[in-house]
NUTI-144557 format. One record per residue (C-alpha): residue number from 1; chain; x, y, z; residue in three letters. Coordinates in pm, 1 decimal, always signed. Example, Ala and Ser with C-alpha at 12.3 -4.5 7.8 and 13.67 -1.06 7.14 Angstrom:
[1, 'A', [+1230.0, -450.0, +780.0], 'ALA']
[2, 'A', [+1367.0, -106.0, +714.0], 'SER']
END
This chain:
[1, 'A', [-2093.6, -18560.0, -9986.7], 'MET']
[2, 'A', [-2150.7, -18514.5, -10363.0], 'THR']
[3, 'A', [-2028.2, -18190.0, -10511.0], 'LEU']
[4, 'A', [-2233.5, -18059.6, -10806.7], 'SER']
[5, 'A', [-2041.5, -17861.8, -11069.1], 'ILE']
[6, 'A', [-2196.8, -17770.3, -11405.8], 'ALA']
[7, 'A', [-1888.1, -17864.2, -11605.5], 'SER']
[8, 'A', [-1509.3, -17882.7, -11591.4], 'PRO']
[9, 'A', [-1505.0, -17522.6, -11717.5], 'LEU']
[10, 'A', [-1690.1, -17415.6, -11406.0], 'ARG']
[11, 'A', [-1429.2, -17592.7, -11199.1], 'ALA']
[12, 'A', [-1166.2, -17383.1, -11375.7], 'VAL']
[13, 'A', [-1363.6, -17067.6, -11303.0], 'ALA']
[14, 'A', [-1376.4, -17154.1, -10933.4], 'LEU']
[15, 'A', [-1001.8, -17218.5, -10929.6], 'CYS']
[16, 'A', [-934.3, -16895.0, -11116.4], 'ALA']
[17, 'A', [-1140.9, -16697.9, -10867.8], 'ALA']
[18, 'A', [-926.3, -16837.5, -10589.3], 'SER']
[19, 'A', [-629.8, -16647.0, -10732.5], 'LEU']
[20, 'A', [-781.4, -16333.5, -10581.8], 'PHE']
[21, 'A', [-696.1, -16483.2, -10245.8], 'LEU']
[22, 'A', [-324.2, -16495.1, -10328.4], 'LEU']
[23, 'A', [-124.6, -16245.9, -10128.8], 'PRO']
[24, 'A', [-77.9, -15924.2, -10324.1], 'ALA']
[25, 'A', [+238.4, -15848.4, -10130.2], 'SER']
[26, 'A', [+566.0, -16035.8, -10149.9], 'PHE']
[27, 'A', [+737.4, -15846.2, -9867.9], 'ALA']
[28, 'A', [+655.5, -15620.2, -9577.9], 'GLN']
[29, 'A', [+830.7, -15284.0, -9543.5], 'THR']
[30, 'A', [+1067.8, -15284.5, -9249.5], 'SER']
[31, 'A', [+1093.2, -14975.2, -9033.2], 'ALA']
[32, 'A', [+1474.1, -15003.7, -9042.1], 'THR']
[33, 'A', [+1511.1, -15089.2, -9411.2], 'ALA']
[34, 'A', [+1693.1, -14848.8, -9642.4], 'PRO']
[35, 'A', [+1484.9, -14614.5, -9855.4], 'ALA']
[36, 'A', [+1580.4, -14792.9, -10179.6], 'ALA']
[37, 'A', [+1465.1, -15128.5, -10040.8], 'SER']
[38, 'A', [+1135.0, -14976.4, -9927.5], 'THR']
[39, 'A', [+1069.4, -14837.3, -10276.4], 'ALA']
[40, 'A', [+1135.3, -15178.1, -10433.0], 'THR']
[41, 'A', [+900.2, -15350.1, -10190.9], 'GLU']
[42, 'A', [+623.9, -15100.9, -10265.9], 'LYS']
[43, 'A', [+671.8, -15158.5, -10638.7], 'LYS']
[44, 'A', [+643.6, -15536.1, -10598.8], 'VAL']
[45, 'A', [+345.0, -15492.5, -10368.4], 'ASP']
[46, 'A', [+164.6, -15280.4, -10627.8], 'ARG']
[47, 'A', [+244.9, -15498.8, -10931.5], 'ALA']
[48, 'A', [-25.2, -15768.4, -10894.4], 'PRO']
[49, 'A', [-296.6, -15497.8, -10874.2], 'ARG']
[50, 'A', [-202.8, -15302.0, -11187.4], 'GLU']
[51, 'A', [-413.6, -15306.8, -11504.2], 'GLU']
[52, 'A', [-319.1, -15559.3, -11771.1], 'GLY']
[53, 'A', [-206.5, -15797.7, -11504.0], 'ASN']
[54, 'A', [-447.9, -16078.0, -11597.0], 'TRP']
[55, 'A', [-470.6, -16287.8, -11910.9], 'TYR']
[56, 'A', [-697.3, -16558.6, -12047.6], 'ALA']
[57, 'A', [-672.5, -16781.8, -12352.6], 'SER']
[58, 'A', [-874.8, -17039.6, -12544.9], 'TRP']
[59, 'A', [-716.7, -17288.3, -12779.2], 'GLY']
[60, 'A', [-720.6, -17626.4, -12947.0], 'TYR']
[61, 'A', [-479.8, -17916.3, -12922.2], 'SER']
[62, 'A', [-376.3, -18260.5, -13038.9], 'ARG']
[63, 'A', [-267.7, -18534.0, -12800.0], 'GLN']
[64, 'A', [-44.3, -18835.7, -12845.1], 'HIS']
[65, 'A', [-35.8, -19112.7, -12585.0], 'TYR']
[66, 'A', [+232.1, -19366.3, -12503.2], 'ALA']
[67, 'A', [+105.5, -19727.4, -12483.6], 'PRO']
[68, 'A', [-0.4, -19811.1, -12129.3], 'SER']
[69, 'A', [-126.5, -20097.3, -11913.9], 'ASP']
[70, 'A', [-492.9, -20088.2, -11806.8], 'ILE']
[71, 'A', [-579.9, -20293.3, -11499.2], 'HIS']
[72, 'A', [-944.7, -20399.4, -11459.9], 'VAL']
[73, 'A', [-1099.4, -20531.3, -11137.4], 'SER']
[74, 'A', [-1454.8, -20673.7, -11133.9], 'GLN']
[75, 'A', [-1472.8, -20886.2, -10816.5], 'PRO']
[76, 'A', [-1836.0, -20987.3, -10862.3], 'GLY']
[77, 'A', [-1759.0, -21127.8, -11206.5], 'LEU']
[78, 'A', [-1437.3, -21303.8, -11107.6], 'GLY']
[79, 'A', [-1227.3, -21067.6, -11319.9], 'ASN']
[80, 'A', [-892.0, -20917.7, -11221.1], 'ASP']
[81, 'A', [-675.9, -20871.1, -11528.8], 'PHE']
[82, 'A', [-438.7, -20630.1, -11704.7], 'THR']
[83, 'A', [-444.5, -20540.3, -12072.1], 'VAL']
[84, 'A', [-82.2, -20472.4, -12163.3], 'ARG']
[85, 'A', [+57.4, -20182.8, -12368.2], 'GLN']
[86, 'A', [-272.9, -20056.0, -12504.1], 'VAL']
[87, 'A', [-244.0, -19797.1, -12783.0], 'ALA']
[88, 'A', [-480.9, -19500.1, -12778.8], 'ALA']
[89, 'A', [-558.6, -19182.2, -12974.7], 'SER']
[90, 'A', [-724.0, -18845.2, -12926.5], 'ASP']
[91, 'A', [-1040.2, -18717.7, -13101.2], 'PHE']
[92, 'A', [-1121.9, -18601.7, -13359.9], 'PRO']
[93, 'A', [-863.2, -18802.0, -13545.3], 'ALA']
[94, 'A', [-859.2, -18582.1, -13858.0], 'SER']
[95, 'A', [-806.3, -18217.6, -13951.6], 'VAL']
[96, 'A', [-1129.9, -18232.7, -14154.5], 'GLU']
[97, 'A', [-1332.3, -18322.8, -13845.1], 'HIS']
[98, 'A', [-1170.6, -18042.1, -13646.1], 'SER']
[99, 'A', [-1248.6, -17783.1, -13915.5], 'LEU']
[100, 'A', [-1607.2, -17907.1, -13946.4], 'ARG']
[101, 'A', [-1656.2, -17870.4, -13571.5], 'SER']
[102, 'A', [-1527.3, -17512.1, -13587.2], 'LEU']
[103, 'A', [-1745.1, -17410.5, -13882.6], 'THR']
[104, 'A', [-2047.7, -17554.8, -13703.1], 'GLN']
[105, 'A', [-1952.5, -17358.6, -13388.4], 'LEU']
[106, 'A', [-1921.7, -17682.4, -13193.1], 'ASN']
[107, 'A', [-1644.3, -17542.1, -12975.0], 'TRP']
[108, 'A', [-1617.6, -17834.2, -12732.0], 'THR']
[109, 'A', [-1608.1, -18118.1, -12985.6], 'ASP']
[110, 'A', [-1229.9, -18110.4, -13041.0], 'PRO']
[111, 'A', [-984.2, -18094.8, -12754.5], 'GLN']
[112, 'A', [-996.1, -17741.0, -12616.6], 'GLU']
[113, 'A', [-761.1, -17567.6, -12374.2], 'ASN']
[114, 'A', [-825.7, -17283.1, -12130.7], 'VAL']
[115, 'A', [-569.1, -17080.2, -11936.3], 'ARG']
[116, 'A', [-641.0, -16799.9, -11685.7], 'VAL']
[117, 'A', [-342.0, -16635.3, -11519.9], 'GLY']
[118, 'A', [-222.6, -16341.0, -11314.0], 'LYS']
[119, 'A', [+120.5, -16179.4, -11330.9], 'PHE']
[120, 'A', [+296.2, -16159.4, -10997.9], 'MET']
[121, 'A', [+587.1, -15923.5, -11070.8], 'ASN']
[122, 'A', [+619.4, -15572.2, -11220.8], 'PRO']
[123, 'A', [+802.8, -15696.7, -11530.9], 'GLU']
[124, 'A', [+517.4, -15937.8, -11610.5], 'LYS']
[125, 'A', [+755.1, -16226.7, -11654.1], 'THR']
[126, 'A', [+613.8, -16454.0, -11382.3], 'PHE']
[127, 'A', [+252.5, -16560.3, -11334.4], 'ALA']
[128, 'A', [+32.8, -16803.1, -11145.5], 'ILE']
[129, 'A', [-218.2, -16975.3, -11369.7], 'GLU']
[130, 'A', [-510.1, -17218.6, -11369.5], 'VAL']
[131, 'A', [-546.1, -17437.8, -11678.2], 'SER']
[132, 'A', [-791.6, -17686.8, -11823.7], 'LEU']
[133, 'A', [-678.4, -17931.8, -12090.8], 'ASP']
[134, 'A', [-993.8, -18101.1, -12220.9], 'HIS']
[135, 'A', [-810.4, -18391.9, -12381.3], 'SER']
[136, 'A', [-976.9, -18706.1, -12511.3], 'LYS']
[137, 'A', [-853.9, -19063.3, -12482.5], 'TYR']
[138, 'A', [-979.6, -19357.7, -12691.3], 'ASN']
[139, 'A', [-822.3, -19702.2, -12716.5], 'THR']
[140, 'A', [-755.1, -19793.0, -13079.1], 'ASN']
[141, 'A', [-1006.4, -20040.9, -13213.6], 'GLY']
[142, 'A', [-913.2, -20392.0, -13328.9], 'ASN']
[143, 'A', [-558.6, -20381.3, -13195.6], 'GLN']
[144, 'A', [-412.4, -20695.5, -13040.7], 'VAL']
[145, 'A', [-289.8, -20673.6, -12679.6], 'ALA']
[146, 'A', [-162.6, -20927.0, -12428.5], 'GLN']
[147, 'A', [-402.9, -20995.0, -12139.2], 'VAL']
[148, 'A', [-278.8, -21141.1, -11811.9], 'THR']
[149, 'A', [-456.4, -21216.9, -11484.2], 'GLY']
[150, 'A', [-791.0, -21379.3, -11408.4], 'VAL']
[151, 'A', [-1110.5, -21373.1, -11620.8], 'ILE']
[152, 'A', [-1426.0, -21553.4, -11502.7], 'ASN']
[153, 'A', [-1218.2, -21701.2, -11220.7], 'GLY']
[154, 'A', [-971.5, -21862.8, -11460.3], 'GLN']
[155, 'A', [-606.8, -21758.7, -11512.3], 'PRO']
[156, 'A', [-528.0, -21609.7, -11852.9], 'VAL']
[157, 'A', [-214.3, -21507.7, -12039.8], 'ASN']
[158, 'A', [-317.3, -21462.5, -12398.8], 'THR']
[159, 'A', [-341.1, -21208.9, -12679.7], 'PRO']
[160, 'A', [-683.1, -21047.0, -12727.5], 'MET']
[161, 'A', [-834.1, -20845.4, -13012.7], 'VAL']
[162, 'A', [-968.0, -20524.1, -12857.6], 'LEU']
[163, 'A', [-1286.5, -20476.2, -13058.0], 'ASP']
[164, 'A', [-1605.8, -20288.0, -12968.7], 'ALA']
[165, 'A', [-1735.2, -20572.0, -12748.9], 'GLN']
[166, 'A', [-1426.4, -20720.5, -12585.5], 'THR']
[167, 'A', [-1249.5, -20400.0, -12480.2], 'PHE']
[168, 'A', [-1364.1, -20054.0, -12589.7], 'ASP']
[169, 'A', [-1228.5, -19804.1, -12336.1], 'TYR']
[170, 'A', [-1258.3, -19424.8, -12363.5], 'ALA']
[171, 'A', [-1218.4, -19113.7, -12152.4], 'LEU']
[172, 'A', [-1392.6, -18919.9, -12418.4], 'HIS']
[173, 'A', [-1589.0, -18636.6, -12264.4], 'ASN']
[174, 'A', [-1277.9, -18588.7, -12171.3], 'GLY']
[175, 'A', [-969.5, -18678.6, -11984.5], 'LEU']
[176, 'A', [-970.5, -18335.7, -11817.7], 'ASN']
[177, 'A', [-641.2, -18211.8, -11672.4], 'HIS']
[178, 'A', [-716.3, -17926.8, -11427.4], 'ILE']
[179, 'A', [-388.7, -17777.0, -11306.4], 'MET']
[180, 'A', [-233.0, -17487.2, -11118.8], 'VAL']
[181, 'A', [+81.4, -17370.8, -11299.9], 'ASN']
[182, 'A', [+381.8, -17150.9, -11240.0], 'ALA']
[183, 'A', [+452.9, -16958.7, -11562.7], 'VAL']
[184, 'A', [+770.7, -16783.9, -11680.5], 'TRP']
[185, 'A', [+808.9, -16555.5, -11983.9], 'LEU']
[186, 'A', [+1138.3, -16449.3, -12142.5], 'HIS']
[187, 'A', [+1187.7, -16167.8, -12396.4], 'HIS']
[188, 'A', [+1311.7, -16285.4, -12737.0], 'LEU']
[189, 'A', [+1244.5, -16006.0, -12988.1], 'ALA']
[190, 'A', [+1034.4, -15699.7, -13065.4], 'GLY']
[191, 'A', [+914.2, -15408.2, -12847.7], 'PRO']
[192, 'A', [+843.5, -15532.7, -12496.3], 'GLU']
[193, 'A', [+474.9, -15549.5, -12392.9], 'GLN']
[194, 'A', [+366.0, -15407.4, -12730.5], 'LYS']
[195, 'A', [+252.2, -15532.2, -13070.7], 'THR']
[196, 'A', [+522.8, -15752.9, -13218.3], 'GLY']
[197, 'A', [+662.2, -15872.4, -12885.9], 'HIS']
[198, 'A', [+788.6, -16231.2, -12906.6], 'LEU']
[199, 'A', [+844.8, -16424.8, -12583.6], 'GLN']
[200, 'A', [+945.5, -16773.5, -12480.5], 'ALA']
[201, 'A', [+700.4, -16923.0, -12232.2], 'ILE']
[202, 'A', [+738.1, -17216.0, -11994.3], 'SER']
[203, 'A', [+499.9, -17373.2, -11745.5], 'ARG']
[204, 'A', [+520.3, -17633.7, -11474.0], 'VAL']
[205, 'A', [+217.9, -17746.8, -11276.9], 'GLY']
[206, 'A', [+9.4, -18016.9, -11117.3], 'ALA']
[207, 'A', [-353.6, -18085.4, -11041.3], 'GLY']
[208, 'A', [-640.6, -18332.2, -11073.4], 'ILE']
[209, 'A', [-778.1, -18557.0, -11345.1], 'LEU']
[210, 'A', [-1153.8, -18522.1, -11395.2], 'LEU']
[211, 'A', [-1250.7, -18780.7, -11660.6], 'PRO']
[212, 'A', [-1579.7, -18907.7, -11795.7], 'HIS']
[213, 'A', [-1552.8, -19282.4, -11857.9], 'ALA']
[214, 'A', [-1724.4, -19466.6, -12142.5], 'GLU']
[215, 'A', [-1636.9, -19833.9, -12182.9], 'ASN']
[216, 'A', [-1750.2, -20181.1, -12280.7], 'THR']
[217, 'A', [-1544.6, -20463.9, -12134.0], 'ILE']
[218, 'A', [-1608.0, -20832.0, -12216.9], 'LEU']
[219, 'A', [-1951.4, -20744.5, -12352.6], 'GLY']
[220, 'A', [-2065.3, -20539.8, -12052.8], 'ARG']
[221, 'A', [-2110.9, -20163.1, -12086.8], 'THR']
[222, 'A', [-2064.7, -19921.4, -11800.5], 'ASN']
[223, 'A', [-2385.9, -19720.7, -11757.4], 'GLN']
[224, 'A', [-2378.2, -19353.8, -11659.0], 'VAL']
[225, 'A', [-2691.1, -19137.3, -11643.6], 'GLY']
[226, 'A', [-2752.0, -18816.8, -11841.0], 'PRO']
[227, 'A', [-2505.7, -18531.8, -11803.7], 'LYS']
[228, 'A', [-2786.9, -18322.1, -11651.9], 'SER']
[229, 'A', [-2805.3, -18559.0, -11353.2], 'GLU']
[230, 'A', [-2532.7, -18623.2, -11094.8], 'LYS']
[231, 'A', [-2287.8, -18404.9, -11282.5], 'ILE']
[232, 'A', [-1975.1, -18408.1, -11066.1], 'CYS']
[233, 'A', [-1747.9, -18505.1, -10884.8], 'CYS']
[234, 'A', [-1712.5, -18789.4, -10632.1], 'THR']
[235, 'A', [-2007.8, -19027.7, -10672.3], 'GLY']
[236, 'A', [-1970.1, -19347.0, -10874.1], 'ARG']
[237, 'A', [-2261.2, -19247.3, -11098.6], 'ASP']
[238, 'A', [-2146.4, -18887.8, -11153.4], 'ASP']
[239, 'A', [-2080.9, -18783.7, -11513.6], 'TRP']
[240, 'A', [-1736.1, -18644.4, -11425.3], 'TRP']
[241, 'A', [-1532.4, -18788.1, -11138.7], 'GLN']
[242, 'A', [-1207.9, -18699.2, -10967.1], 'ILE']
[243, 'A', [-1014.6, -19013.8, -11055.1], 'ASN']
[244, 'A', [-651.9, -18917.7, -11018.0], 'GLY']
[245, 'A', [-375.7, -18660.8, -11039.0], 'TRP']
[246, 'A', [-162.2, -18509.3, -11311.9], 'THR']
[247, 'A', [+161.7, -18312.5, -11347.4], 'ALA']
[248, 'A', [+324.9, -18158.0, -11650.5], 'GLY']
[249, 'A', [+562.1, -17914.7, -11816.0], 'VAL']
[250, 'A', [+497.4, -17692.2, -12117.4], 'GLU']
[251, 'A', [+723.6, -17480.5, -12337.2], 'VAL']
[252, 'A', [+661.8, -17262.2, -12641.3], 'GLY']
[253, 'A', [+623.7, -16913.6, -12786.1], 'LEU']
[254, 'A', [+388.1, -16623.7, -12718.0], 'ARG']
[255, 'A', [+351.4, -16345.7, -12979.0], 'TYR']
[256, 'A', [+168.3, -16014.1, -12923.5], 'ARG']
[257, 'A', [-48.6, -15984.6, -13234.7], 'VAL']
[258, 'A', [-211.1, -15649.5, -13160.7], 'TYR']
[259, 'A', [-233.4, -15442.7, -12842.6], 'ASN']
[260, 'A', [-352.1, -15691.1, -12577.2], 'SER']
[261, 'A', [-419.8, -15978.6, -12819.4], 'LEU']
[262, 'A', [-167.0, -16260.0, -12840.9], 'TYR']
[263, 'A', [-118.6, -16604.6, -12991.0], 'MET']
[264, 'A', [+60.3, -16893.4, -12825.8], 'GLU']
[265, 'A', [+202.8, -17218.8, -12959.6], 'LEU']
[266, 'A', [+328.3, -17469.7, -12703.4], 'THR']
[267, 'A', [+437.5, -17827.6, -12653.8], 'GLN']
[268, 'A', [+323.9, -17997.0, -12331.9], 'LYS']
[269, 'A', [+425.7, -18323.8, -12166.2], 'PHE']
[270, 'A', [+206.8, -18459.2, -11886.5], 'ALA']
[271, 'A', [+193.5, -18767.2, -11668.3], 'TYR']
[272, 'A', [-129.4, -18879.5, -11505.4], 'GLY']
[273, 'A', [-231.1, -19155.0, -11265.0], 'VAL']
[274, 'A', [-591.2, -19275.0, -11283.9], 'LEU']
[275, 'A', [-757.7, -19476.3, -11007.9], 'ASN']
[276, 'A', [-1109.5, -19618.0, -10967.6], 'ARG']
[277, 'A', [-1226.0, -19532.5, -11320.2], 'VAL']
[278, 'A', [-1579.0, -19682.0, -11337.9], 'PRO']
[279, 'A', [-1635.6, -19997.7, -11541.4], 'VAL']
[280, 'A', [-1925.3, -20243.9, -11518.9], 'TYR']
[281, 'A', [-1935.3, -20372.9, -11157.4], 'GLN']
[282, 'A', [-1579.9, -20262.5, -11098.9], 'GLY']
[283, 'A', [-1302.7, -20016.2, -11171.0], 'SER']
[284, 'A', [-992.8, -19960.4, -11383.8], 'ALA']
[285, 'A', [-649.1, -19818.9, -11299.4], 'ASP']
[286, 'A', [-400.5, -19671.2, -11541.7], 'GLN']
[287, 'A', [-97.4, -19444.3, -11579.7], 'SER']
[288, 'A', [-79.6, -19218.0, -11885.7], 'ILE']
[289, 'A', [+202.4, -19031.8, -12058.3], 'TRP']
[290, 'A', [+68.6, -18758.3, -12286.2], 'MET']
[291, 'A', [+236.0, -18534.1, -12544.3], 'SER']
[292, 'A', [+21.6, -18236.2, -12645.2], 'GLU']
[293, 'A', [+50.4, -17952.2, -12896.0], 'GLN']
[294, 'A', [-158.3, -17643.5, -12813.5], 'VAL']
[295, 'A', [-244.7, -17341.7, -13031.0], 'LEU']
[296, 'A', [-420.4, -17064.7, -12836.6], 'SER']
[297, 'A', [-548.3, -16710.6, -12873.4], 'VAL']
[298, 'A', [-537.5, -16495.9, -12559.3], 'GLY']
[299, 'A', [-613.1, -16152.1, -12422.3], 'TYR']
[300, 'A', [-439.4, -15942.0, -12156.8], 'LEU']
[301, 'A', [-665.8, -15740.7, -11929.0], 'PHE']
END
């Protein structure tokens, strides 16, 4: 059955709404428990329902990718080969392009990042969070890579120039990491939970990869219909497809700028496994290591 979702952001919204289903209580009051223990349990039970217990942020990021092998299978064409240690970059590749996108209010052109979380303890130092990292992946043009396997039914083991016709491979609309994270915050300086509060933040999480594939391999371009048709998520012709899983860790700083407004600067490392990425009459498989720097603005509510 094909699932229709307007965009990866809507997928995040659906995941965020599911947080309401998380148990609001961490412990049940025992009839024989001491009075002090009962008071503590009530405090913990009340914490997730207090005001200011949610937060949301929007930010931008840059990604760096380790070289990786891309395996291509096109049985009908007699192709089953691997392009070794392919180098790739994010997009846009310049600060100028990023600034131009912002001034033109083209918010989704660069790599954007969304986090929606809910604190789960009275001290607001632990939260459960849903995140979207709308990263972009593009193989670098005109690089030379070793190709091994079978092409047109013939064995190959040769270097190949990866130009726009021989091998142009992108997960450009994006390589979307949609994750559920556990989040910890630690006081560093300033008045706690007030303007000037500086905290260390760390995340660990896992989820799905929801990429949109654009590629031309050996002169044949993968065709996908308009984004308004077959939007998501499991059909071969869908714009976005669930093509793998991802896991990552993130560390950085969160600073309370004013009242409930904060800024966050983090470094993230993620590992993803992609399977069945559509190519012309076939599919591609790949594992990706990603380093990402994220600058976000958020609000507590």
